[in-house]
C-alpha positions in Angstrom: -5.4 -6.2 -29.4 -5.1 -9.1 -27.0 -7.4 -9.5 -24.0 -7.1 -12.2 -21.4 -10.2 -13.6 -19.7 -12.2 -12.6 -22.8 -14.9 -15.2 -22.6 -17.1 -13.4 -20.1 -17.6 -10.5 -17.8 -15.4 -7.4 -18.2 -13.2 -9.1 -20.8 -16.1 -10.0 -23.1 -17.8 -6.6 -22.7 -14.5 -4.8 -23.5 -13.7 -7.0 -26.5 -17.2 -6.4 -27.9 -16.9 -2.6 -27.4 -13.4 -2.4 -28.9 -14.5 -4.4 -32.0 -17.5 -2.1 -32.4 -15.0 0.8 -32.5 -13.0 -0.9 -35.3 -10.3 -2.8 -33.4 -9.1 -6.2 -34.2 -9.3 -8.2 -30.9 -8.2 -11.7 -30.0 -8.9 -13.2 -26.6 -7.1 -15.7 -24.4 -9.3 -17.9 -22.1 -9.2 -21.3 -20.6 -11.5 -22.8 -23.3 -11.1 -21.9 -27.0 -14.0 -20.4 -28.9 -12.9 -19.6 -32.5 -16.3 -18.1 -33.3 -15.8 -15.5 -30.5 -12.1 -15.0 -31.5 -10.8 -16.8 -28.3 -7.7 -18.9 -28.3 -7.6 -21.6 -25.6 -4.8 -21.0 -23.1 -4.3 -21.9 -19.4 -2.7 -18.8 -18.1 -1.2 -20.7 -15.2 0.9 -22.9 -17.5 4.3 -21.2 -18.2 4.7 -23.3 -21.4 1.2 -22.7 -22.7 1.3 -18.9 -22.4 4.0 -18.2 -24.9 2.3 -20.5 -27.4 -1.1 -18.7 -26.9 0.4 -15.3 -27.2 2.4 -16.2 -30.3 -0.8 -17.7 -31.9 -2.7 -14.4 -31.1 0.1 -12.2 -32.6 0.2 -14.4 -35.7 -3.6 -14.2 -36.1 -3.5 -10.4 -35.6 -0.4 -9.8 -37.7 1.2 -7.9 -34.8 0.2 -6.5 -31.5 -0.5 -2.9 -30.4 -2.3 -3.5 -27.1 -2.4 -6.1 -24.3 -5.2 -6.0 -21.7 -4.4 -8.2 -18.7 -8.0 -8.8 -17.5 -8.4 -12.5 -16.5 -9.1 -12.9 -12.8 -10.4 -15.1 -10.0 -12.0 -14.0 -6.7 -12.3 -16.9 -4.4 -12.5 -16.0 -0.6 -10.3 -17.3 2.2 -9.1 -16.4 5.7 -5.9 -14.5 6.3 -5.5 -16.6 9.5 -5.4 -19.9 7.6 -2.6 -21.2 5.3 -3.1 -20.5 1.6 -5.0 -23.4 0.0 -5.1 -24.4 -3.6 -7.9 -21.9 -4.4 -5.8 -19.1 -2.9 -2.7 -20.1 -4.9 -4.9 -20.2 -8.0 -6.0 -16.6 -7.3 -2.4 -15.4 -7.0 -1.4 -17.3 -10.1 -4.2 -16.0 -12.4 -4.4 -12.5 -11.1 -0.7 -11.7 -10.5 1.7 -14.1 -12.1 -0.3 -14.7 -15.3 -0.2 -11.0 -16.3 3.6 -11.1 -15.8 3.8 -14.2 -18.0 1.6 -12.9 -20.7 3.2 -9.5 -20.8 6.7 -11.0 -21.0 5.6 -13.2 -23.9 4.0 -10.2 -25.7 6.7 -7.6 -24.9 8.9 -7.9 -28.0 5.8 -7.3 -30.2 4.6 -4.5 -28.0 8.0 -2.8 -28.0 8.2 -3.1 -31.8 4.8 -1.4 -32.2 5.4 1.1 -29.3 2.2 -0.3 -27.8 0.2 -0.3 -24.6 -0.2 -2.7 -21.6 -3.5 -2.3 -19.6 -3.7 -4.1 -16.3 -7.1 -4.5 -14.8 -6.6 -4.2 -11.0 -9.5 -3.5 -8.6 -10.6 -0.9 -6.1 -9.5 -3.4 -3.5 -5.9 -2.5 -4.4 -6.7 0.6 -2.3 -9.4 -0.5 0.1 -9.0 -3.7 2.1 -11.8 -6.1 3.0 -11.5 -9.2 5.2 -11.6 -12.7 3.8 -10.1 -11.7 0.4 -6.3 -11.8 1.2 -5.2 -13.6 -2.0 -7.3 -11.3 -4.2 -6.2 -8.1 -2.5 -2.5 -9.2 -2.5 -2.8 -10.1 -6.2 -4.4 -6.7 -7.1 -1.9 -4.6 -5.1 0.9 -6.7 -6.6 -0.5 -6.1 -10.1 -0.2 -2.3 -9.5 3.4 -2.8 -8.3 4.1 -4.9 -11.4 2.7 -2.2 -13.6 5.0 0.3 -11.9 8.0 -1.9 -12.4 7.2 -2.5 -16.1 6.8 1.2 -16.7 10.2 1.9 -15.2 11.9 -0.8 -17.3 10.1 -0.4 -20.6 8.5 3.0 -20.5 10.8 4.1 -23.3 8.8 2.0 -25.8 5.4 1.2 -24.2 2.8 2.9 -22.0 1.4 1.1 -19.0 -2.1 1.8 -17.6 -3.8 0.4 -14.5 -7.6 0.3 -14.4 -9.4 0.1 -11.1 -13.0 -1.3 -11.3 -15.2 -1.3 -8.3 -17.9 -3.9 -7.7 -19.3 -5.2 -11.0 -22.0 -7.9 -11.3 -19.9 -10.6 -13.1 -19.4 -14.3 -12.5 -16.1 -13.6 -10.6 -18.3 -13.1 -7.5 -20.1 -16.4 -7.7 -17.8 -18.2 -5.3 -17.9 -15.5 -2.7 -21.7 -15.3 -2.9 -22.0 -19.0 -2.4 -19.7 -18.7 0.7 -22.0 -16.0 2.2 -19.6 -13.2 1.5 -21.6 -11.4 -1.2 -20.7 -7.7 -1.9 -24.2 -7.1 -3.3 -25.9 -4.6 -1.0 -22.7 -3.6 0.8 -21.2 -1.3 -1.9 -22.6 0.4 -5.0 -22.5 -1.7 -8.1 -20.8 -0.2 -11.2 -22.3 -0.9 -14.6 -20.4 -3.4 -16.7 -20.7 -1.0 -19.7 -19.0 1.8 -17.8 -16.0 -0.5 -17.0 -15.8 -1.5 -20.7 -15.8 2.1 -21.7 -13.0 2.9 -19.3 -10.9 0.0 -20.7 -11.6 1.3 -24.2 -10.5 4.7 -23.1 -7.3 3.3 -21.7 -6.7 1.5 -25.1 -7.8 4.2 -27.6 -7.5 7.5 -25.6 -4.6 9.5 -24.5 -2.1 7.5 -22.4 -2.9 7.5 -18.7 -1.2 5.9 -15.7 -4.2 5.1 -13.5 -8.0 5.1 -14.4 -10.9 4.5 -12.1 -14.1 3.3 -13.7 -16.5 5.7 -12.0 -16.4 9.2 -10.5 -17.2 7.8 -7.1 -14.3 5.3 -7.4 -11.9 8.1 -8.4 -13.0 10.2 -5.5 -12.7 7.3 -3.0 -9.3 6.3 -4.2 -8.0 9.9 -4.0 -9.2 10.2 -0.4 -8.0 6.8 0.7 -4.5 7.3 -0.6 -4.1 10.5 1.5 -5.6 9.2 4.8 -3.5 7.4 7.4 -4.2 3.7 7.1 -5.4 3.3 10.7 -8.2 5.7 9.9 -9.1 3.8 6.8 -9.1 0.6 8.8 -11.3 2.1 11.5 -13.8 3.4 8.9 -13.9 0.0 7.2 -14.5 -1.8 10.4 -17.3 0.6 11.3 -19.1 -0.2 8.1 -18.5 -4.0 8.5 -19.8 -3.9 12.1 -23.0 -2.3 10.9 -23.4 -5.1 8.3 -22.6 -7.7 10.9 -25.3 -6.4 13.3 -27.8 -6.6 10.4 -26.9 -10.2 10.0 -25.2 -9.9 6.6 -22.6 -12.6 7.4 -24.8 -14.9 9.4 -25.0 -17.5 6.6 -21.3 -17.7 6.1 -19.3 -20.5 7.7 -16.1 -18.6 6.8 -17.0 -15.2 8.2 -19.7 -16.1 10.8 -17.4 -16.4 13.8 -15.6 -13.3 12.9 -18.8 -11.4 12.5 -20.0 -12.5 15.9 -16.8 -11.1 17.5 -17.1 -7.9 15.5 -20.7 -7.4 16.7 -19.5 -7.6 20.3 -16.7 -5.0 19.9 -17.2 -1.5 21.4 
């Protein structure tokens, strides 16, 4: 099994759980750590990715499962042009899974293996000041659907949808005054790792939420008109703004002030 973003957070927890269940796991991450079974690879580098994947396959002696987990979560405004951080989010979260999957595909087809793409609950529910992240995660779902149509004769493709999990991906948003802590329920990291293990070792599934609450929310949101979802989201955000949740944010402060004044 090959897991991207395996040095920390969801990737490290999933790798540890899968190893405990008897799997051979190699990780790809920006910095190599041979003791942890991690090969150094910049997933934004189109030339480095095939080399990293080939090294992982050689080390494993083949490949049965690819978990596209690596991700960034930097915030930005949808009203400003995409900066370098936004482009990095799109590259790591959306284009890198495409690159890694393409490099791994011959081995996966030969083993009739699995691809697991770690998306996000924000593929279904939109929040402000995360356009690059949300675009990347919705796009990752679309990529999974395209891959399934083209290569479903030989591989299975699963999309996993974690909610808010306390991992370092939120550090930048927290520093910008856009913390999710206290705004939505946190999901245990162990529960997300168990869901990824289920997607890898259990019966094939198309989509998997990582909590019952997440599964219920996604089922409801998918069936509601988008204008109603937007209205409900804004109502929650307005309450948070009136409590001063965004007051320390240079990015969201002016928007929160406008939101508080809306009737």
